[in-house]
Structures are given as structure tokens and as C-alpha cells.
C-alpha angles and dihedrals in degrees: 000000000000118000119237113248102239092183090084092055090046095049095046097033093132094046096047090049091048092054090044094051093046094049088047089054089049092050091059089062098044128091109279099194143001146170144156123298123174092348090304127107114242125203117193128193127210089251094062099259118134139185125208107140095331137010120280143148129246114248094202112100090189089068099030100051096056088048093053095047091050090049091053089046087054093050089052088053091048091053091051095050095043091049090050090051095045091048093050090050096046103041100020087231108109116213092219093177091065088053093051094046090047093049092050089048088052090052097043098046099064090041090055089049091049091050094044095051092046087051093053094051123009095214097042096114091043091058099035132039131220116263128215089267088066097043102044096066088060089057097043090046093052093049094048089050091048091050089049089051093051092056092050093059 
């Protein structure tokens, strides 16, 4: 098995974290789940917006409130990772702990959403599918934690 070259992560720590933070920010504003309802494809955002054939908002607080909480958590994780990236670029002294905490927040937030939606309706994830807004935080969190790990070595 070939080892990952972490020197690239170490050299471009600020840029990698900047990209991970921006992708995390974008993920909070992309559809988090979707499915088929009445023969039409539905896309639903964390904030409760949906699109079937036209824009609308969900009138179900049980579904909207967990999504809003997760989106806010993702924005906090974004702030941590972006501040880590900007401090690393400006002062050439990376605050790696911010990158680690932001990466963990990016991993925990969608897991929290998955568990909450499963708790609300047992067959939720059998009827609907995860959108890019739910998958992208896992990628961003993994990249942020990997860049933190590269700086620790």
C-alpha cells in the first residue's frame, strides 16, 4: 500500500482549508435531500425550501427545525476552517486546532441530520435520498482533518 504524501497538504495548508471551508459554506445552501412525490422529483434544502415544479417552503417544523440547526452548525464549522486558513496565510502560523474542530463539526452535523430524520420517520431514508448538501460536508470535514494531521507530522 502506498503512503499518502502529506507534504502537499503541509505546503498548501491554507489553500486546502480555504477550499474546504468554501465548499462547506456552499453545502449549507445546496439541497440536502430529495425524492419523488406525486411523480415529480423534489429537492429540499436544509432551510426548508423545496423545489418540485415551483419553489415553496415546508410547513412541517419537525423537518425544518433540524435542518436549520444543522445548517447553522455547518456555518460555524465553515467559520472555524476559514479562519484557520486565513490565519495560516496572513501570519504564516497556522491555527491547526481550528481546522481540526471545524472538520469534526463538518462530520458531526450531517450525521446528526441523518439520525434526526431517521428518528422522525423510520422509513425516511428508504423513501428519500441524500443530496449533495448532505454529502459534501463529509468530504470537506475529511479534507480539513487530513490537513490538520499533515501539520502535526
